[in-house]
C-alpha positions in Angstrom: 48.9 63.2 28.6 47.8 66.8 29.3 44.3 67.9 29.7 42.0 66.9 26.9 38.3 66.8 26.3 38.9 63.1 25.5 39.9 62.4 29.1 37.3 60.4 31.0 35.1 59.8 27.9 33.5 56.6 26.7 33.9 56.0 23.0 32.7 53.1 20.8 34.6 52.1 17.7 32.9 49.8 15.2 34.9 48.3 12.4 35.2 44.8 10.9 39.0 45.1 10.6 40.6 44.2 14.0 43.8 46.0 13.1 41.8 49.3 12.7 40.3 48.8 16.1 43.7 48.1 17.6 45.1 51.2 15.9 42.3 53.4 17.3 43.0 51.9 20.7 46.7 52.6 20.4 46.0 56.2 19.3 43.8 56.8 22.3 45.6 54.9 25.0 47.3 57.8 26.7 44.1 59.7 27.4 43.4 59.6 31.1 40.2 57.6 32.0 39.2 57.1 28.4 37.2 53.9 27.9 37.2 52.5 24.4 34.7 49.8 23.6 35.2 47.9 20.3 32.8 46.1 18.1 33.6 44.1 14.9 30.1 43.8 13.5 26.8 45.7 13.2 24.9 43.6 15.8 27.5 44.1 18.6 27.9 47.8 17.8 24.1 48.3 17.8 23.8 46.4 21.2 26.6 48.4 22.8 25.1 51.7 21.6 21.9 50.8 23.3 23.6 49.4 26.5 26.0 52.2 27.4 26.0 56.0 27.3 28.7 57.0 24.8 30.3 60.4 24.3 31.2 59.5 20.8 31.2 56.7 18.2 33.4 56.0 15.3 31.8 53.9 12.6 33.2 52.1 9.5 31.0 52.5 6.5 31.6 49.2 4.8 31.4 45.8 6.5 29.4 46.9 9.6 26.4 48.6 8.0 27.9 52.0 9.0 25.0 54.1 7.7 22.5 52.1 9.7 24.6 52.5 12.8 24.9 56.2 12.0 21.2 56.5 12.0 21.0 54.7 15.3 23.7 56.9 16.8 21.9 60.1 15.7 18.6 58.9 17.1 20.3 58.2 20.4 22.0 61.6 20.4 25.5 60.2 20.1 28.0 62.2 18.0 29.3 60.0 15.2 32.4 60.0 13.1 32.5 58.0 9.9 35.7 56.2 9.1 36.3 54.5 5.8 38.9 53.2 3.4 36.8 51.7 0.6 33.8 54.1 0.7 35.8 57.3 0.4 33.8 59.1 -2.2 31.9 62.4 -2.6 28.7 60.4 -2.4 29.6 58.7 0.9 30.9 62.0 2.3 27.7 63.8 1.4 25.4 61.1 2.7 27.3 61.0 6.0 27.0 64.7 6.5 23.3 64.7 5.5 22.6 61.9 7.9 24.2 63.8 10.8 27.8 62.5 11.0 29.9 65.1 12.7 33.1 64.1 10.7 34.2 61.8 7.9 37.7 60.5 8.2 39.5 58.5 5.5 41.4 55.6 7.2 44.5 57.1 5.5 44.2 60.0 8.0 43.3 57.8 11.0 46.5 59.0 12.8 44.7 62.3 13.3 41.6 60.8 14.8 42.1 62.3 18.2 42.0 65.8 16.7 38.8 65.1 14.9 37.3 63.6 18.1 38.2 66.7 20.1 36.6 68.9 17.5 33.4 66.9 17.6 33.3 67.0 21.3 34.2 70.7 21.7 32.5 72.4 18.7 28.9 72.7 17.8 27.9 70.6 14.8 28.4 73.1 12.0 31.7 74.5 13.3 33.0 70.9 13.6 32.1 70.2 10.0 33.8 73.3 8.8 37.0 72.3 10.7 36.9 68.8 9.3 36.4 70.2 5.8 39.3 72.7 6.3 41.6 69.9 7.5 40.7 67.5 4.7 40.0 69.8 1.8 43.4 69.2 0.2 43.0 65.4 0.7 39.5 65.4 -0.9 40.7 67.4 -3.9 43.6 65.1 -4.4 41.5 62.0 -4.0 38.4 63.1 -5.9 40.0 65.5 -8.4 40.1 69.3 -8.4 36.5 69.7 -9.6 34.8 67.2 -7.3 32.5 69.8 -5.8 31.4 71.3 -9.1 28.1 69.4 -9.6 26.9 70.3 -6.1 28.7 73.5 -5.4 26.0 75.1 -3.3 25.9 72.2 -0.9 29.7 72.0 -0.5 30.1 75.7 -0.1 27.5 75.6 2.6 29.3 72.8 4.4 32.7 74.5 4.0 31.4 77.8 5.3 29.9 76.2 8.5 26.4 77.2 7.5 25.1 73.7 6.7 22.4 72.5 9.0 22.2 68.7 8.7 19.0 66.8 8.4 18.8 65.0 11.7 16.5 62.1 11.9 14.0 62.3 14.7 12.1 59.6 16.6 8.4 59.5 15.7 
């Protein structure tokens, strides 16, 4: 594999579906020096996040308490990507963005996960969200319907433009 920002990174993937973890591992296996830790439940994912220094985490929303793990990742300063099949909705997308996720990937688009990871690691938060939104805008419109942004147009326009500043939770 050629030079990539993913080379020599340590990534944690948390998902309750072993085949998803295996797929992520297969998709990332050619990156030189990349270490992928895998967890199948909330407790293991939480412990690993507090035991190692990760460059990035991918978190399933359902089955592993993904939003709770997202909060922990944000508090630890670890960039997080949300990955979901069953919770792909405008509400979950918005909540992920508001909580500080750097990307939200439907499992149907998991084959492209390396591109999203590279964006998260290379781009500042707002630019990465804009790129994610550009890549998935057609998917979201197909999945949610053409008017899915209508009720919260100002929020979605801000995200799509790269001007959204997420509410990042801070330690007290």
